[in-house]
Backbone as JSON Lines, residues from 0, in Angstrom:
{"i":0,"aa":"M","n":[-16.27,1.77,-14.17],"ca":[-15.74,0.65,-13.44],"c":[-16.69,-0.53,-13.57]}
{"i":1,"aa":"S","n":[-16.09,-1.68,-13.84],"ca":[-16.93,-2.86,-13.97],"c":[-16.74,-3.78,-12.77]}
{"i":2,"aa":"Q","n":[-17.86,-4.15,-12.17],"ca":[-17.84,-5.07,-11.03],"c":[-17.61,-6.48,-11.53]}
{"i":3,"aa":"G","n":[-16.91,-7.26,-10.74],"ca":[-16.69,-8.65,-11.08],"c":[-16.36,-9.45,-9.85]}
{"i":4,"aa":"K","n":[-16.39,-10.74,-10.02],"ca":[-16.01,-11.64,-8.94],"c":[-14.64,-12.19,-9.3]}
{"i":5,"aa":"F","n":[-13.7,-12.08,-8.35],"ca":[-12.31,-12.44,-8.62],"c":[-11.84,-13.5,-7.64]}
{"i":6,"aa":"A","n":[-11.32,-14.58,-8.21],"ca":[-10.76,-15.67,-7.41],"c":[-9.27,-15.37,-7.19]}
{"i":7,"aa":"L","n":[-8.88,-15.25,-5.94],"ca":[-7.51,-14.95,-5.59],"c":[-6.96,-16.07,-4.7]}
{"i":8,"aa":"T","n":[-5.66,-16.26,-4.75],"ca":[-4.98,-17.15,-3.82],"c":[-4.03,-16.28,-3.02]}
{"i":9,"aa":"I","n":[-4.35,-16.08,-1.75],"ca":[-3.57,-15.2,-0.89],"c":[-2.99,-16.02,0.24]}
{"i":10,"aa":"N","n":[-1.68,-16.01,0.31],"ca":[-0.97,-16.78,1.34],"c":[-1.43,-18.24,1.35]}
{"i":11,"aa":"R","n":[-1.55,-18.78,0.13],"ca":[-1.9,-20.18,-0.11],"c":[-3.35,-20.53,0.21]}
{"i":12,"aa":"K","n":[-4.18,-19.52,0.43],"ca":[-5.59,-19.77,0.71],"c":[-6.45,-19.15,-0.39]}
{"i":13,"aa":"P","n":[-7.39,-19.93,-0.93],"ca":[-8.28,-19.36,-1.94],"c":[-9.31,-18.43,-1.31]}
{"i":14,"aa":"V","n":[-9.49,-17.28,-1.93],"ca":[-10.52,-16.33,-1.51],"c":[-11.2,-15.78,-2.75]}
{"i":15,"aa":"S","n":[-12.39,-15.3,-2.56],"ca":[-13.13,-14.7,-3.66],"c":[-13.64,-13.34,-3.22]}
{"i":16,"aa":"V","n":[-13.51,-12.36,-4.1],"ca":[-14.01,-11.02,-3.8],"c":[-14.83,-10.52,-4.98]}
{"i":17,"aa":"T","n":[-15.86,-9.77,-4.65],"ca":[-16.66,-9.09,-5.67],"c":[-16.4,-7.61,-5.5]}
{"i":18,"aa":"T","n":[-15.8,-7.03,-6.54],"ca":[-15.39,-5.63,-6.46],"c":[-15.16,-5.09,-7.87]}
{"i":19,"aa":"D","n":[-14.79,-3.83,-7.95],"ca":[-14.45,-3.23,-9.23],"c":[-13.17,-3.85,-9.78]}
{"i":20,"aa":"A","n":[-13.14,-4.13,-11.05],"ca":[-12.0,-4.79,-11.68],"c":[-10.72,-3.98,-11.56]}
{"i":21,"aa":"D","n":[-10.85,-2.67,-11.54],"ca":[-9.65,-1.83,-11.49],"c":[-9.29,-1.38,-10.08]}
{"i":22,"aa":"K","n":[-9.97,-1.9,-9.06],"ca":[-9.63,-1.54,-7.68],"c":[-8.24,-2.07,-7.36]}
{"i":23,"aa":"P","n":[-7.36,-1.23,-6.82],"ca":[-6.02,-1.7,-6.49],"c":[-6.04,-2.84,-5.47]}
{"i":24,"aa":"L","n":[-5.18,-3.81,-5.71],"ca":[-5.05,-4.95,-4.82],"c":[-4.82,-4.51,-3.38]}
{"i":25,"aa":"L","n":[-4.06,-3.44,-3.18],"ca":[-3.81,-2.9,-1.84],"c":[-5.1,-2.71,-1.08]}
{"i":26,"aa":"W","n":[-6.09,-2.09,-1.7],"ca":[-7.34,-1.77,-1.0],"c":[-8.23,-2.99,-0.85]}
{"i":27,"aa":"V","n":[-8.12,-3.95,-1.77],"ca":[-8.84,-5.21,-1.59],"c":[-8.29,-5.93,-0.36]}
{"i":28,"aa":"L","n":[-6.96,-5.98,-0.25],"ca":[-6.34,-6.64,0.91],"c":[-6.73,-5.95,2.21]}
{"i":29,"aa":"R","n":[-6.58,-4.64,2.26],"ca":[-6.76,-3.9,3.51],"c":[-8.24,-3.75,3.89]}
{"i":30,"aa":"E","n":[-9.07,-3.36,2.93],"ca":[-10.46,-3.03,3.25],"c":[-11.4,-4.23,3.19]}
{"i":31,"aa":"E","n":[-11.28,-5.0,2.12],"ca":[-12.24,-6.08,1.92],"c":[-11.84,-7.37,2.63]}
{"i":32,"aa":"L","n":[-10.54,-7.62,2.7],"ca":[-10.07,-8.87,3.31],"c":[-9.49,-8.66,4.71]}
{"i":33,"aa":"K","n":[-9.48,-7.4,5.17],"ca":[-9.04,-7.06,6.53],"c":[-7.63,-7.57,6.83]}
{"i":34,"aa":"M","n":[-6.73,-7.35,5.87],"ca":[-5.32,-7.72,6.01],"c":[-4.51,-6.43,6.03]}
{"i":35,"aa":"P","n":[-4.26,-5.86,7.2],"ca":[-3.64,-4.54,7.3],"c":[-2.12,-4.51,7.17]}
{"i":36,"aa":"G","n":[-1.48,-5.64,6.99],"ca":[-0.01,-5.65,6.94],"c":[0.57,-4.92,5.75]}
{"i":37,"aa":"T","n":[-0.11,-4.97,4.63],"ca":[0.34,-4.26,3.44],"c":[-0.01,-2.79,3.62]}
{"i":38,"aa":"K","n":[0.98,-1.93,3.52],"ca":[0.79,-0.51,3.86],"c":[0.58,0.37,2.63]}
{"i":39,"aa":"F","n":[-0.17,1.45,2.83],"ca":[-0.29,2.51,1.83],"c":[0.83,3.49,2.09]}
{"i":40,"aa":"G","n":[1.59,3.78,1.06],"ca":[2.67,4.76,1.19],"c":[2.39,5.97,0.33]}
{"i":41,"aa":"C","n":[2.7,5.85,-0.95],"ca":[2.58,7.01,-1.84],"c":[1.39,6.89,-2.79]}
{"i":42,"aa":"G","n":[0.9,5.69,-3.03],"ca":[-0.21,5.5,-3.96],"c":[0.2,5.56,-5.42]}
{"i":43,"aa":"Q","n":[1.5,5.67,-5.69],"ca":[1.98,5.77,-7.06],"c":[3.01,4.7,-7.42]}
{"i":44,"aa":"G","n":[3.22,3.74,-6.53],"ca":[4.17,2.67,-6.8],"c":[5.62,3.07,-6.69]}
{"i":45,"aa":"L","n":[5.9,4.17,-6.01],"ca":[7.26,4.7,-5.96],"c":[8.01,4.39,-4.67]}
{"i":46,"aa":"C","n":[7.29,4.05,-3.59],"ca":[7.96,3.93,-2.28],"c":[8.16,2.49,-1.83]}
{"i":47,"aa":"G","n":[7.36,1.55,-2.33],"ca":[7.52,0.15,-1.97],"c":[6.8,-0.31,-0.72]}
{"i":48,"aa":"A","n":[6.16,0.58,0.01],"ca":[5.49,0.18,1.25],"c":[4.38,-0.85,1.0]}
{"i":49,"aa":"C","n":[3.8,-0.82,-0.18],"ca":[2.67,-1.7,-0.5],"c":[3.08,-2.98,-1.21]}
{"i":50,"aa":"T","n":[4.37,-3.29,-1.23],"ca":[4.87,-4.44,-1.98],"c":[4.28,-5.75,-1.48]}
{"i":51,"aa":"V","n":[3.83,-6.56,-2.42],"ca":[3.43,-7.95,-2.18],"c":[4.12,-8.79,-3.25]}
{"i":52,"aa":"L","n":[4.04,-10.1,-3.11],"ca":[4.57,-10.99,-4.14],"c":[3.42,-11.5,-4.99]}
{"i":53,"aa":"L","n":[3.61,-11.46,-6.28],"ca":[2.67,-12.0,-7.24],"c":[3.43,-13.07,-8.01]}
{"i":54,"aa":"D","n":[3.12,-14.34,-7.74],"ca":[3.87,-15.46,-8.31],"c":[5.36,-15.32,-8.04]}
{"i":55,"aa":"G","n":[5.7,-14.86,-6.84],"ca":[7.1,-14.75,-6.42],"c":[7.8,-13.48,-6.85]}
{"i":56,"aa":"Q","n":[7.13,-12.63,-7.59],"ca":[7.72,-11.38,-8.06],"c":[7.19,-10.23,-7.21]}
{"i":57,"aa":"A","n":[8.07,-9.32,-6.82],"ca":[7.64,-8.15,-6.05],"c":[6.86,-7.2,-6.95]}
{"i":58,"aa":"V","n":[5.66,-6.84,-6.52],"ca":[4.84,-5.87,-7.25],"c":[4.28,-4.86,-6.27]}
{"i":59,"aa":"R","n":[3.97,-3.7,-6.77],"ca":[3.37,-2.64,-5.96],"c":[1.85,-2.83,-6.01]}
{"i":60,"aa":"S","n":[1.28,-3.2,-4.88],"ca":[-0.15,-3.51,-4.85],"c":[-1.02,-2.28,-5.03]}
{"i":61,"aa":"C","n":[-0.48,-1.09,-4.81],"ca":[-1.27,0.12,-5.04],"c":[-1.47,0.38,-6.53]}
{"i":62,"aa":"Q","n":[-0.65,-0.25,-7.37],"ca":[-0.74,-0.06,-8.81],"c":[-1.2,-1.31,-9.55]}
{"i":63,"aa":"T","n":[-1.5,-2.37,-8.8],"ca":[-1.93,-3.63,-9.4],"c":[-3.42,-3.79,-9.25]}
{"i":64,"aa":"P","n":[-4.17,-3.72,-10.34],"ca":[-5.62,-3.92,-10.22],"c":[-5.93,-5.36,-9.8]}
{"i":65,"aa":"V","n":[-6.98,-5.52,-9.01],"ca":[-7.36,-6.85,-8.54],"c":[-7.57,-7.79,-9.72]}
{"i":66,"aa":"S","n":[-8.06,-7.29,-10.84],"ca":[-8.29,-8.13,-12.01],"c":[-6.98,-8.73,-12.53]}
{"i":67,"aa":"A","n":[-5.86,-7.99,-12.39],"ca":[-4.56,-8.5,-12.84],"c":[-3.99,-9.52,-11.88]}
{"i":68,"aa":"A","n":[-4.43,-9.5,-10.63],"ca":[-3.94,-10.44,-9.63],"c":[-4.72,-11.75,-9.62]}
{"i":69,"aa":"A","n":[-5.92,-11.73,-10.18],"ca":[-6.75,-12.93,-10.19],"c":[-6.03,-14.07,-10.91]}
{"i":70,"aa":"G","n":[-6.09,-15.25,-10.3],"ca":[-5.47,-16.42,-10.9],"c":[-3.98,-16.56,-10.59]}
{"i":71,"aa":"H","n":[-3.44,-15.64,-9.82],"ca":[-2.03,-15.68,-9.45],"c":[-1.89,-15.96,-7.96]}
{"i":72,"aa":"K","n":[-0.71,-16.38,-7.56],"ca":[-0.41,-16.61,-6.15],"c":[0.1,-15.32,-5.54]}
{"i":73,"aa":"I","n":[-0.61,-14.82,-4.54],"ca":[-0.26,-13.57,-3.87],"c":[0.28,-13.92,-2.49]}
{"i":74,"aa":"T","n":[1.41,-13.3,-2.15],"ca":[1.95,-13.45,-0.79],"c":[2.04,-12.07,-0.18]}
{"i":75,"aa":"T","n":[1.46,-11.93,1.0],"ca":[1.53,-10.67,1.74],"c":[2.46,-10.89,2.93]}
{"i":76,"aa":"I","n":[2.72,-9.84,3.67],"ca":[3.58,-9.96,4.84],"c":[3.0,-10.97,5.84]}
{"i":77,"aa":"E","n":[1.69,-11.09,5.9],"ca":[1.07,-12.06,6.81],"c":[1.46,-13.5,6.46]}
{"i":78,"aa":"G","n":[1.83,-13.75,5.21],"ca":[2.21,-15.1,4.78],"c":[3.68,-15.26,4.45]}
{"i":79,"aa":"A","n":[4.49,-14.24,4.7],"ca":[5.91,-14.28,4.31],"c":[6.67,-15.42,4.96]}
{"i":80,"aa":"T","n":[6.37,-15.73,6.2],"ca":[7.14,-16.76,6.91],"c":[6.84,-18.17,6.42]}
{"i":81,"aa":"A","n":[5.83,-18.34,5.58],"ca":[5.55,-19.65,4.99],"c":[6.55,-19.97,3.87]}
{"i":82,"aa":"L","n":[7.26,-18.95,3.4],"ca":[8.3,-19.15,2.38],"c":[9.65,-19.26,3.1]}
{"i":83,"aa":"P","n":[10.51,-20.18,2.71],"ca":[11.79,-20.33,3.4],"c":[12.59,-19.02,3.46]}
{"i":84,"aa":"Q","n":[12.63,-18.3,2.35],"ca":[13.38,-17.04,2.32],"c":[12.73,-16.01,3.23]}
{"i":85,"aa":"G","n":[11.42,-15.94,3.22],"ca":[10.71,-15.0,4.07],"c":[10.91,-15.3,5.54]}
{"i":86,"aa":"A","n":[10.89,-16.57,5.9],"ca":[11.09,-16.96,7.3],"c":[12.49,-16.57,7.76]}
{"i":87,"aa":"K","n":[13.5,-16.81,6.93],"ca":[14.87,-16.43,7.29],"c":[14.99,-14.92,7.42]}
{"i":88,"aa":"L","n":[14.38,-14.2,6.5],"ca":[14.46,-12.74,6.54],"c":[13.78,-12.17,7.79]}
{"i":89,"aa":"V","n":[12.59,-12.66,8.11],"ca":[11.89,-12.17,9.3],"c":[12.74,-12.43,10.54]}
{"i":90,"aa":"A","n":[13.35,-13.61,10.61],"ca":[14.2,-13.93,11.76],"c":[15.4,-12.97,11.83]}
{"i":91,"aa":"M","n":[16.01,-12.68,10.7],"ca":[17.16,-11.77,10.7],"c":[16.73,-10.33,11.0]}
{"i":92,"aa":"W","n":[15.57,-9.95,10.49],"ca":[15.03,-8.61,10.78],"c":[14.91,-8.43,12.3]}
{"i":93,"aa":"Q","n":[14.42,-9.48,12.96],"ca":[14.25,-9.42,14.41],"c":[15.59,-9.5,15.13]}
{"i":94,"aa":"E","n":[16.47,-10.38,14.68],"ca":[17.77,-10.55,15.34],"c":[18.58,-9.25,15.28]}
{"i":95,"aa":"I","n":[18.58,-8.61,14.13],"ca":[19.38,-7.4,13.92],"c":[18.62,-6.15,14.4]}
{"i":96,"aa":"D","n":[17.33,-6.29,14.62],"ca":[16.49,-5.15,15.02],"c":[16.49,-4.09,13.92]}
{"i":97,"aa":"V","n":[16.14,-4.53,12.72],"ca":[16.18,-3.66,11.53],"c":[15.24,-2.46,11.64]}
{"i":98,"aa":"P","n":[13.97,-2.63,12.0],"ca":[13.05,-1.49,11.9],"c":[13.34,-0.39,12.92]}
{"i":99,"aa":"Q","n":[13.01,0.79,12.51],"ca":[12.99,1.91,13.45],"c":[11.52,2.25,13.65]}
{"i":100,"aa":"C","n":[10.89,2.93,12.71],"ca":[9.45,3.17,12.86],"c":[8.65,1.96,12.39]}
{"i":101,"aa":"G","n":[9.2,1.2,11.44],"ca":[8.59,-0.03,10.98],"c":[7.61,0.08,9.83]}
{"i":102,"aa":"Y","n":[7.24,1.28,9.43],"ca":[6.18,1.43,8.44],"c":[6.49,0.75,7.11]}
{"i":103,"aa":"C","n":[7.71,0.86,6.65],"ca":[8.08,0.33,5.33],"c":[8.47,-1.14,5.36]}
{"i":104,"aa":"Q","n":[8.58,-1.72,6.54],"ca":[9.23,-3.01,6.66],"c":[8.52,-4.17,5.97]}
{"i":105,"aa":"A","n":[7.21,-4.16,5.9],"ca":[6.51,-5.25,5.2],"c":[6.94,-5.28,3.74]}
{"i":106,"aa":"G","n":[6.96,-4.11,3.11],"ca":[7.4,-4.03,1.72],"c":[8.86,-4.38,1.55]}
{"i":107,"aa":"Q","n":[9.68,-3.96,2.51],"ca":[11.11,-4.28,2.46],"c":[11.32,-5.79,2.53]}
{"i":108,"aa":"I","n":[10.64,-6.44,3.47],"ca":[10.81,-7.89,3.65],"c":[10.34,-8.64,2.41]}
{"i":109,"aa":"L","n":[9.23,-8.23,1.82],"ca":[8.74,-8.94,0.64],"c":[9.62,-8.7,-0.57]}
{"i":110,"aa":"S","n":[10.16,-7.5,-0.73],"ca":[11.11,-7.27,-1.82],"c":[12.37,-8.1,-1.62]}
{"i":111,"aa":"A","n":[12.83,-8.18,-0.39],"ca":[14.01,-8.99,-0.09],"c":[13.72,-10.48,-0.31]}
{"i":112,"aa":"T","n":[12.51,-10.91,0.0],"ca":[12.13,-12.31,-0.25],"c":[12.19,-12.62,-1.73]}
{"i":113,"aa":"A","n":[11.62,-11.74,-2.56],"ca":[11.67,-11.93,-4.02],"c":[13.12,-11.96,-4.5]}
{"i":114,"aa":"L","n":[13.94,-11.08,-3.94],"ca":[15.35,-11.04,-4.32],"c":[16.03,-12.38,-4.03]}
{"i":115,"aa":"L","n":[15.85,-12.9,-2.81],"ca":[16.51,-14.15,-2.45],"c":[15.92,-15.36,-3.17]}
{"i":116,"aa":"M","n":[14.65,-15.28,-3.57],"ca":[14.07,-16.36,-4.36],"c":[14.74,-16.42,-5.74]}
{"i":117,"aa":"A","n":[15.03,-15.25,-6.3],"ca":[15.64,-15.17,-7.63],"c":[17.16,-15.32,-7.58]}
{"i":118,"aa":"N","n":[17.76,-14.9,-6.47],"ca":[19.22,-14.87,-6.35],"c":[19.6,-15.21,-4.91]}
{"i":119,"aa":"P","n":[19.81,-16.47,-4.61],"ca":[20.03,-16.89,-3.23],"c":[21.28,-16.33,-2.56]}
{"i":120,"aa":"K","n":[22.27,-15.91,-3.31],"ca":[23.54,-15.4,-2.75],"c":[23.91,-14.08,-3.44]}
{"i":121,"aa":"P","n":[23.12,-13.04,-3.24],"ca":[23.39,-11.78,-3.95],"c":[24.59,-11.03,-3.38]}
{"i":122,"aa":"S","n":[25.27,-10.32,-4.26],"ca":[26.34,-9.41,-3.82],"c":[25.68,-8.17,-3.21]}
{"i":123,"aa":"D","n":[26.49,-7.33,-2.57],"ca":[25.94,-6.09,-2.02],"c":[25.33,-5.22,-3.13]}
{"i":124,"aa":"E","n":[25.97,-5.2,-4.29],"ca":[25.45,-4.41,-5.41],"c":[24.11,-4.97,-5.88]}
{"i":125,"aa":"E","n":[23.98,-6.3,-5.9],"ca":[22.72,-6.93,-6.31],"c":[21.64,-6.7,-5.26]}
{"i":126,"aa":"I","n":[22.02,-6.68,-3.99],"ca":[21.05,-6.37,-2.93],"c":[20.56,-4.94,-3.12]}
{"i":127,"aa":"D","n":[21.48,-4.01,-3.3],"ca":[21.09,-2.61,-3.48],"c":[20.18,-2.44,-4.69]}
{"i":128,"aa":"A","n":[20.51,-3.11,-5.8],"ca":[19.69,-3.01,-7.01],"c":[18.32,-3.65,-6.78]}
{"i":129,"aa":"G","n":[18.29,-4.8,-6.11],"ca":[17.03,-5.5,-5.85],"c":[16.11,-4.76,-4.91]}
{"i":130,"aa":"M","n":[16.7,-3.98,-4.03],"ca":[15.91,-3.24,-3.05],"c":[15.63,-1.8,-3.5]}
{"i":131,"aa":"N","n":[16.17,-1.42,-4.63],"ca":[15.96,-0.07,-5.15],"c":[14.46,0.18,-5.35]}
{"i":132,"aa":"G","n":[14.0,1.3,-4.89],"ca":[12.58,1.62,-4.99],"c":[11.8,1.34,-3.71]}
{"i":133,"aa":"N","n":[12.46,0.71,-2.73],"ca":[11.87,0.54,-1.41],"c":[12.47,1.6,-0.51]}
{"i":134,"aa":"L","n":[11.67,2.6,-0.21],"ca":[12.17,3.73,0.58],"c":[11.96,3.49,2.07]}
{"i":135,"aa":"C","n":[12.93,3.97,2.85],"ca":[12.86,3.9,4.3],"c":[13.15,5.29,4.82]}
{"i":136,"aa":"R","n":[12.14,5.94,5.37],"ca":[12.35,7.31,5.83],"c":[13.25,7.38,7.06]}
{"i":137,"aa":"C","n":[13.45,6.23,7.72],"ca":[14.36,6.19,8.88],"c":[15.78,5.81,8.47]}
{"i":138,"aa":"A","n":[15.99,5.54,7.19],"ca":[17.31,5.24,6.62],"c":[17.98,4.03,7.25]}
{"i":139,"aa":"T","n":[17.24,2.94,7.4],"ca":[17.82,1.71,7.97],"c":[18.41,0.83,6.87]}
{"i":140,"aa":"Y","n":[18.82,1.41,5.77],"ca":[19.29,0.65,4.62],"c":[20.46,-0.27,4.93]}
{"i":141,"aa":"L","n":[21.39,0.16,5.75],"ca":[22.54,-0.69,6.07],"c":[22.11,-1.91,6.9]}
{"i":142,"aa":"R","n":[21.17,-1.71,7.81],"ca":[20.66,-2.86,8.58],"c":[19.85,-3.79,7.69]}
{"i":143,"aa":"I","n":[19.1,-3.22,6.75],"ca":[18.34,-4.04,5.79],"c":[19.32,-4.9,4.99]}
{"i":144,"aa":"R","n":[20.37,-4.31,4.46],"ca":[21.35,-5.07,3.68],"c":[21.99,-6.15,4.55]}
{"i":145,"aa":"R","n":[22.31,-5.81,5.77],"ca":[22.93,-6.77,6.69],"c":[21.99,-7.95,6.94]}
{"i":146,"aa":"A","n":[20.72,-7.68,7.15],"ca":[19.74,-8.76,7.38],"c":[19.61,-9.65,6.15]}
{"i":147,"aa":"I","n":[19.61,-9.06,4.97],"ca":[19.52,-9.85,3.73],"c":[20.77,-10.73,3.6]}
{"i":148,"aa":"R","n":[21.94,-10.16,3.85],"ca":[23.18,-10.93,3.78],"c":[23.14,-12.12,4.75]}
{"i":149,"aa":"K","n":[22.71,-11.88,5.96],"ca":[22.66,-12.96,6.96],"c":[21.62,-14.01,6.58]}
{"i":150,"aa":"A","n":[20.49,-13.59,6.06],"ca":[19.46,-14.54,5.64],"c":[19.95,-15.4,4.47]}
{"i":151,"aa":"A","n":[20.82,-14.82,3.65],"ca":[21.38,-15.55,2.5],"c":[22.57,-16.41,2.9]}
{"i":152,"aa":"G","n":[22.97,-16.35,4.18],"ca":[24.09,-17.14,4.63],"c":[25.44,-16.55,4.23]}
{"i":153,"aa":"L","n":[25.45,-15.26,3.91],"ca":[26.69,-14.59,3.55],"c":[27.36,-14.05,4.8]}
{"i":154,"aa":"A","n":[28.64,-13.79,4.71],"ca":[29.39,-13.27,5.86],"c":[28.79,-11.95,6.34]}
{"i":155,"aa":"D","n":[28.69,-11.83,7.65],"ca":[28.2,-10.59,8.26],"c":[29.28,-9.52,8.1]}
{"i":156,"aa":"V","n":[28.87,-8.36,7.73],"ca":[29.8,-7.25,7.57],"c":[29.6,-6.35,8.78]}
{"i":157,"aa":"T","n":[30.56,-6.35,9.68],"ca":[30.39,-5.65,10.96],"c":[30.21,-4.16,10.79]}
{"i":158,"aa":"G","n":[30.75,-3.57,9.74],"ca":[30.61,-2.13,9.53],"c":[29.21,-1.72,9.17]}
{"i":159,"aa":"D","n":[28.32,-2.68,8.88],"ca":[26.95,-2.36,8.47],"c":[25.99,-2.28,9.65]}
{"i":160,"aa":"A","n":[26.46,-2.24,10.86],"ca":[25.58,-2.3,12.03],"c":[24.94,-0.96,12.36]}
{"i":161,"aa":"A","n":[24.77,-0.11,11.38],"ca":[24.23,1.25,11.6],"c":[22.92,1.26,12.31]}
């Protein structure tokens, strides 16, 4: 492992860290920068709990080395509401009461933010495809879809109130 100094932009703020180049961004955020919102789930990039935005794209921070994130704009759940899509989603998450245990929700919200940034009016099929890979052990998928639809200004589907 090679140590290096990495310039990061996190939630629009410049920060610098000195760490191993291959250290996962997840652990830099949580341990070195004391930002606990990004969660550890599986450690293999399969569950989505650790999702952050890298230049507006959803990435799994447990699989993204800090060296690959350097020089890019990183958005974590702590900064999601600074983005118009993130602010709308957080408001809908609260209005609909999406979370049950809440563990996966940071990753869910950031994946949904990336989805709405790329596709402001997604169909249900596009929402499902965009959110694929974000697991919720409490199975709040219908409420998640409903919140995304409402944040996108699409008609509320009353049957999705699970």
